[in-house]
PyMOL CGO cylinders between C-alpha atoms (Angstrom):
from pymol import cmd
from pymol.cgo import CYLINDER

trace = [
    CYLINDER, -149.98, -102.11, 50.72, -150.63, -105.23, 48.65, 0.3, 1, 1, 1, 1, 1, 1,
    CYLINDER, -150.63, -105.23, 48.65, -153.73, -103.60, 47.15, 0.3, 1, 1, 1, 1, 1, 1,
    CYLINDER, -153.73, -103.60, 47.15, -151.65, -100.80, 45.63, 0.3, 1, 1, 1, 1, 1, 1,
    CYLINDER, -151.65, -100.80, 45.63, -149.23, -103.24, 44.04, 0.3, 1, 1, 1, 1, 1, 1,
    CYLINDER, -149.23, -103.24, 44.04, -152.16, -105.21, 42.62, 0.3, 1, 1, 1, 1, 1, 1,
    CYLINDER, -152.16, -105.21, 42.62, -153.38, -101.96, 41.04, 0.3, 1, 1, 1, 1, 1, 1,
    CYLINDER, -153.38, -101.96, 41.04, -149.89, -101.35, 39.67, 0.3, 1, 1, 1, 1, 1, 1,
    CYLINDER, -149.89, -101.35, 39.67, -149.83, -104.89, 38.28, 0.3, 1, 1, 1, 1, 1, 1,
    CYLINDER, -149.83, -104.89, 38.28, -153.20, -104.35, 36.61, 0.3, 1, 1, 1, 1, 1, 1,
    CYLINDER, -153.20, -104.35, 36.61, -151.99, -101.07, 35.14, 0.3, 1, 1, 1, 1, 1, 1,
    CYLINDER, -151.99, -101.07, 35.14, -148.91, -102.81, 33.81, 0.3, 1, 1, 1, 1, 1, 1,
    CYLINDER, -148.91, -102.81, 33.81, -150.94, -105.60, 32.17, 0.3, 1, 1, 1, 1, 1, 1,
    CYLINDER, -150.94, -105.60, 32.17, -153.51, -103.16, 30.75, 0.3, 1, 1, 1, 1, 1, 1,
    CYLINDER, -153.51, -103.16, 30.75, -150.74, -101.02, 29.28, 0.3, 1, 1, 1, 1, 1, 1,
    CYLINDER, -150.74, -101.02, 29.28, -148.88, -103.95, 27.73, 0.3, 1, 1, 1, 1, 1, 1,
    CYLINDER, -148.88, -103.95, 27.73, -152.07, -105.47, 26.32, 0.3, 1, 1, 1, 1, 1, 1,
    CYLINDER, -152.07, -105.47, 26.32, -153.09, -102.08, 24.91, 0.3, 1, 1, 1, 1, 1, 1,
    CYLINDER, -153.09, -102.08, 24.91, -149.79, -101.79, 23.05, 0.3, 1, 1, 1, 1, 1, 1,
    CYLINDER, -149.79, -101.79, 23.05, -150.07, -105.29, 21.63, 0.3, 1, 1, 1, 1, 1, 1,
    CYLINDER, -150.07, -105.29, 21.63, -153.66, -104.66, 20.53, 0.3, 1, 1, 1, 1, 1, 1,
    CYLINDER, -153.66, -104.66, 20.53, -152.66, -101.37, 18.89, 0.3, 1, 1, 1, 1, 1, 1,
    CYLINDER, -152.66, -101.37, 18.89, -150.00, -103.19, 16.90, 0.3, 1, 1, 1, 1, 1, 1,
    CYLINDER, -150.00, -103.19, 16.90, -152.48, -105.89, 15.91, 0.3, 1, 1, 1, 1, 1, 1,
    CYLINDER, -152.48, -105.89, 15.91, -155.07, -103.32, 14.91, 0.3, 1, 1, 1, 1, 1, 1,
    CYLINDER, -155.07, -103.32, 14.91, -152.66, -101.26, 12.84, 0.3, 1, 1, 1, 1, 1, 1,
    CYLINDER, -152.66, -101.26, 12.84, -151.23, -104.19, 10.86, 0.3, 1, 1, 1, 1, 1, 1,
    CYLINDER, -151.23, -104.19, 10.86, -154.00, -103.73, 8.31, 0.3, 1, 1, 1, 1, 1, 1,
    CYLINDER, -154.00, -103.73, 8.31, -154.27, -99.95, 8.37, 0.3, 1, 1, 1, 1, 1, 1,
    CYLINDER, -154.27, -99.95, 8.37, -154.81, -98.34, 4.97, 0.3, 1, 1, 1, 1, 1, 1,
    CYLINDER, -154.81, -98.34, 4.97, -151.78, -97.03, 3.10, 0.3, 1, 1, 1, 1, 1, 1,
    CYLINDER, -151.78, -97.03, 3.10, -153.86, -94.66, 1.03, 0.3, 1, 1, 1, 1, 1, 1,
    CYLINDER, -153.86, -94.66, 1.03, -156.85, -92.42, 1.63, 0.3, 1, 1, 1, 1, 1, 1,
    CYLINDER, -156.85, -92.42, 1.63, -155.16, -90.03, 4.02, 0.3, 1, 1, 1, 1, 1, 1,
    CYLINDER, -155.16, -90.03, 4.02, -156.59, -88.89, 7.32, 0.3, 1, 1, 1, 1, 1, 1,
    CYLINDER, -156.59, -88.89, 7.32, -160.22, -89.84, 6.59, 0.3, 1, 1, 1, 1, 1, 1,
    CYLINDER, -160.22, -89.84, 6.59, -159.28, -93.45, 5.81, 0.3, 1, 1, 1, 1, 1, 1,
    CYLINDER, -159.28, -93.45, 5.81, -157.06, -93.65, 8.89, 0.3, 1, 1, 1, 1, 1, 1,
    CYLINDER, -157.06, -93.65, 8.89, -159.76, -92.17, 11.13, 0.3, 1, 1, 1, 1, 1, 1,
    CYLINDER, -159.76, -92.17, 11.13, -162.26, -94.68, 9.74, 0.3, 1, 1, 1, 1, 1, 1,
    CYLINDER, -162.26, -94.68, 9.74, -159.81, -97.47, 10.49, 0.3, 1, 1, 1, 1, 1, 1,
    CYLINDER, -159.81, -97.47, 10.49, -159.35, -96.22, 14.07, 0.3, 1, 1, 1, 1, 1, 1,
    CYLINDER, -159.35, -96.22, 14.07, -163.09, -96.14, 14.64, 0.3, 1, 1, 1, 1, 1, 1,
    CYLINDER, -163.09, -96.14, 14.64, -163.83, -99.56, 13.11, 0.3, 1, 1, 1, 1, 1, 1,
    CYLINDER, -163.83, -99.56, 13.11, -160.89, -101.68, 14.25, 0.3, 1, 1, 1, 1, 1, 1,
    CYLINDER, -160.89, -101.68, 14.25, -161.85, -103.62, 17.38, 0.3, 1, 1, 1, 1, 1, 1,
    CYLINDER, -161.85, -103.62, 17.38, -158.21, -104.16, 18.46, 0.3, 1, 1, 1, 1, 1, 1,
    CYLINDER, -158.21, -104.16, 18.46, -157.54, -100.42, 18.26, 0.3, 1, 1, 1, 1, 1, 1,
    CYLINDER, -157.54, -100.42, 18.26, -160.72, -99.57, 20.17, 0.3, 1, 1, 1, 1, 1, 1,
    CYLINDER, -160.72, -99.57, 20.17, -160.04, -102.22, 22.83, 0.3, 1, 1, 1, 1, 1, 1,
    CYLINDER, -160.04, -102.22, 22.83, -156.46, -100.98, 23.09, 0.3, 1, 1, 1, 1, 1, 1,
    CYLINDER, -156.46, -100.98, 23.09, -157.70, -97.43, 23.69, 0.3, 1, 1, 1, 1, 1, 1,
    CYLINDER, -157.70, -97.43, 23.69, -160.06, -98.70, 26.39, 0.3, 1, 1, 1, 1, 1, 1,
    CYLINDER, -160.06, -98.70, 26.39, -157.21, -100.58, 28.06, 0.3, 1, 1, 1, 1, 1, 1,
    CYLINDER, -157.21, -100.58, 28.06, -155.05, -97.44, 27.98, 0.3, 1, 1, 1, 1, 1, 1,
    CYLINDER, -155.05, -97.44, 27.98, -157.88, -95.71, 29.86, 0.3, 1, 1, 1, 1, 1, 1,
    CYLINDER, -157.88, -95.71, 29.86, -158.07, -98.51, 32.43, 0.3, 1, 1, 1, 1, 1, 1,
    CYLINDER, -158.07, -98.51, 32.43, -154.28, -98.37, 32.72, 0.3, 1, 1, 1, 1, 1, 1,
    CYLINDER, -154.28, -98.37, 32.72, -154.50, -94.67, 33.55, 0.3, 1, 1, 1, 1, 1, 1,
    CYLINDER, -154.50, -94.67, 33.55, -157.10, -95.26, 36.26, 0.3, 1, 1, 1, 1, 1, 1,
    CYLINDER, -157.10, -95.26, 36.26, -155.22, -98.14, 37.90, 0.3, 1, 1, 1, 1, 1, 1,
    CYLINDER, -155.22, -98.14, 37.90, -151.80, -96.46, 37.63, 0.3, 1, 1, 1, 1, 1, 1,
    CYLINDER, -151.80, -96.46, 37.63, -152.91, -93.15, 39.12, 0.3, 1, 1, 1, 1, 1, 1,
    CYLINDER, -152.91, -93.15, 39.12, -154.59, -94.97, 42.01, 0.3, 1, 1, 1, 1, 1, 1,
    CYLINDER, -154.59, -94.97, 42.01, -151.43, -97.00, 42.63, 0.3, 1, 1, 1, 1, 1, 1,
    CYLINDER, -151.43, -97.00, 42.63, -149.40, -93.79, 42.67, 0.3, 1, 1, 1, 1, 1, 1,
    CYLINDER, -149.40, -93.79, 42.67, -151.37, -92.54, 45.66, 0.3, 1, 1, 1, 1, 1, 1,
    CYLINDER, -151.37, -92.54, 45.66, -149.45, -95.02, 47.87, 0.3, 1, 1, 1, 1, 1, 1,
    CYLINDER, -149.45, -95.02, 47.87, -146.46, -96.31, 45.87, 0.3, 1, 1, 1, 1, 1, 1,
    CYLINDER, -146.46, -96.31, 45.87, -143.49, -93.97, 45.38, 0.3, 1, 1, 1, 1, 1, 1,
    CYLINDER, -143.49, -93.97, 45.38, -143.08, -92.84, 41.77, 0.3, 1, 1, 1, 1, 1, 1,
    CYLINDER, -143.08, -92.84, 41.77, -139.41, -93.83, 41.95, 0.3, 1, 1, 1, 1, 1, 1,
    CYLINDER, -139.41, -93.83, 41.95, -140.56, -97.44, 42.42, 0.3, 1, 1, 1, 1, 1, 1,
    CYLINDER, -140.56, -97.44, 42.42, -143.79, -97.49, 40.39, 0.3, 1, 1, 1, 1, 1, 1,
    CYLINDER, -143.79, -97.49, 40.39, -142.46, -96.00, 37.17, 0.3, 1, 1, 1, 1, 1, 1,
    CYLINDER, -142.46, -96.00, 37.17, -139.44, -98.30, 36.77, 0.3, 1, 1, 1, 1, 1, 1,
    CYLINDER, -139.44, -98.30, 36.77, -141.63, -101.33, 37.53, 0.3, 1, 1, 1, 1, 1, 1,
    CYLINDER, -141.63, -101.33, 37.53, -144.30, -100.15, 35.10, 0.3, 1, 1, 1, 1, 1, 1,
    CYLINDER, -144.30, -100.15, 35.10, -141.97, -99.43, 32.21, 0.3, 1, 1, 1, 1, 1, 1,
    CYLINDER, -141.97, -99.43, 32.21, -139.49, -102.27, 32.55, 0.3, 1, 1, 1, 1, 1, 1,
    CYLINDER, -139.49, -102.27, 32.55, -141.91, -105.10, 33.26, 0.3, 1, 1, 1, 1, 1, 1,
    CYLINDER, -141.91, -105.10, 33.26, -144.28, -103.73, 30.63, 0.3, 1, 1, 1, 1, 1, 1,
    CYLINDER, -144.28, -103.73, 30.63, -141.38, -103.71, 28.21, 0.3, 1, 1, 1, 1, 1, 1,
    CYLINDER, -141.38, -103.71, 28.21, -140.70, -107.39, 28.92, 0.3, 1, 1, 1, 1, 1, 1,
    CYLINDER, -140.70, -107.39, 28.92, -144.36, -108.31, 28.37, 0.3, 1, 1, 1, 1, 1, 1,
    CYLINDER, -144.36, -108.31, 28.37, -144.58, -106.36, 25.12, 0.3, 1, 1, 1, 1, 1, 1,
    CYLINDER, -144.58, -106.36, 25.12, -141.35, -107.81, 23.73, 0.3, 1, 1, 1, 1, 1, 1,
    CYLINDER, -141.35, -107.81, 23.73, -142.44, -111.34, 24.63, 0.3, 1, 1, 1, 1, 1, 1,
    CYLINDER, -142.44, -111.34, 24.63, -145.85, -110.80, 23.05, 0.3, 1, 1, 1, 1, 1, 1,
    CYLINDER, -145.85, -110.80, 23.05, -144.21, -109.31, 19.96, 0.3, 1, 1, 1, 1, 1, 1,
    CYLINDER, -144.21, -109.31, 19.96, -142.13, -112.42, 19.51, 0.3, 1, 1, 1, 1, 1, 1,
    CYLINDER, -142.13, -112.42, 19.51, -145.06, -114.75, 20.12, 0.3, 1, 1, 1, 1, 1, 1,
    CYLINDER, -145.06, -114.75, 20.12, -147.91, -113.03, 18.28, 0.3, 1, 1, 1, 1, 1, 1,
    CYLINDER, -147.91, -113.03, 18.28, -146.08, -111.09, 15.57, 0.3, 1, 1, 1, 1, 1, 1,
    CYLINDER, -146.08, -111.09, 15.57, -143.11, -113.43, 15.10, 0.3, 1, 1, 1, 1, 1, 1,
    CYLINDER, -143.11, -113.43, 15.10, -140.66, -110.58, 15.72, 0.3, 1, 1, 1, 1, 1, 1,
    CYLINDER, -140.66, -110.58, 15.72, -137.07, -111.74, 16.15, 0.3, 1, 1, 1, 1, 1, 1,
    CYLINDER, -137.07, -111.74, 16.15, -135.36, -111.36, 19.51, 0.3, 1, 1, 1, 1, 1, 1,
    CYLINDER, -135.36, -111.36, 19.51, -131.57, -111.30, 19.24, 0.3, 1, 1, 1, 1, 1, 1,
    CYLINDER, -131.57, -111.30, 19.24, -129.20, -112.68, 21.85, 0.3, 1, 1, 1, 1, 1, 1,
    CYLINDER, -129.20, -112.68, 21.85, -128.05, -109.17, 22.75, 0.3, 1, 1, 1, 1, 1, 1,
    CYLINDER, -128.05, -109.17, 22.75, -131.67, -108.22, 23.40, 0.3, 1, 1, 1, 1, 1, 1,
    CYLINDER, -131.67, -108.22, 23.40, -131.95, -111.31, 25.63, 0.3, 1, 1, 1, 1, 1, 1,
    CYLINDER, -131.95, -111.31, 25.63, -128.95, -110.09, 27.63, 0.3, 1, 1, 1, 1, 1, 1,
    CYLINDER, -128.95, -110.09, 27.63, -130.63, -106.70, 27.89, 0.3, 1, 1, 1, 1, 1, 1,
    CYLINDER, -130.63, -106.70, 27.89, -133.81, -108.30, 29.22, 0.3, 1, 1, 1, 1, 1, 1,
    CYLINDER, -133.81, -108.30, 29.22, -131.83, -110.09, 31.92, 0.3, 1, 1, 1, 1, 1, 1,
    CYLINDER, -131.83, -110.09, 31.92, -130.23, -106.79, 32.90, 0.3, 1, 1, 1, 1, 1, 1,
    CYLINDER, -130.23, -106.79, 32.90, -133.65, -105.13, 33.02, 0.3, 1, 1, 1, 1, 1, 1,
    CYLINDER, -133.65, -105.13, 33.02, -135.00, -107.84, 35.32, 0.3, 1, 1, 1, 1, 1, 1,
    CYLINDER, -135.00, -107.84, 35.32, -131.93, -107.45, 37.56, 0.3, 1, 1, 1, 1, 1, 1,
    CYLINDER, -131.93, -107.45, 37.56, -132.52, -103.70, 37.65, 0.3, 1, 1, 1, 1, 1, 1,
    CYLINDER, -132.52, -103.70, 37.65, -136.18, -104.15, 38.53, 0.3, 1, 1, 1, 1, 1, 1,
    CYLINDER, -136.18, -104.15, 38.53, -135.22, -106.42, 41.42, 0.3, 1, 1, 1, 1, 1, 1,
    CYLINDER, -135.22, -106.42, 41.42, -132.84, -103.73, 42.69, 0.3, 1, 1, 1, 1, 1, 1,
    CYLINDER, -132.84, -103.73, 42.69, -135.40, -100.92, 42.31, 0.3, 1, 1, 1, 1, 1, 1,
    CYLINDER, -135.40, -100.92, 42.31, -138.25, -102.86, 43.93, 0.3, 1, 1, 1, 1, 1, 1,
    CYLINDER, -138.25, -102.86, 43.93, -136.33, -103.50, 47.14, 0.3, 1, 1, 1, 1, 1, 1,
]
cmd.load_cgo(trace, "trace")
């Protein structure tokens, strides 16, 4: 059973990292030039391309984990813990502000995850 939770953990990390990389890659996306300029940016931005690859790895690991872990457990773990990783990375890498009310929300999310995972 541990193997399936390792796969779920990998999926969670791949998904969170993919989101952070997408944000990093899109920080310098062109404002003008329309669809051709945006498509060029997608195809030449290493953070965007790496993020897409990690989304693919996330899909592989997550679907394998779902073969043995109930969806009612896997999905809450995936979304809530991924949310905590992404928010933490946003504050650290992108200097996004985390308010005290958001901090309270994070604590409630962690408490909920503990309840769901039991």
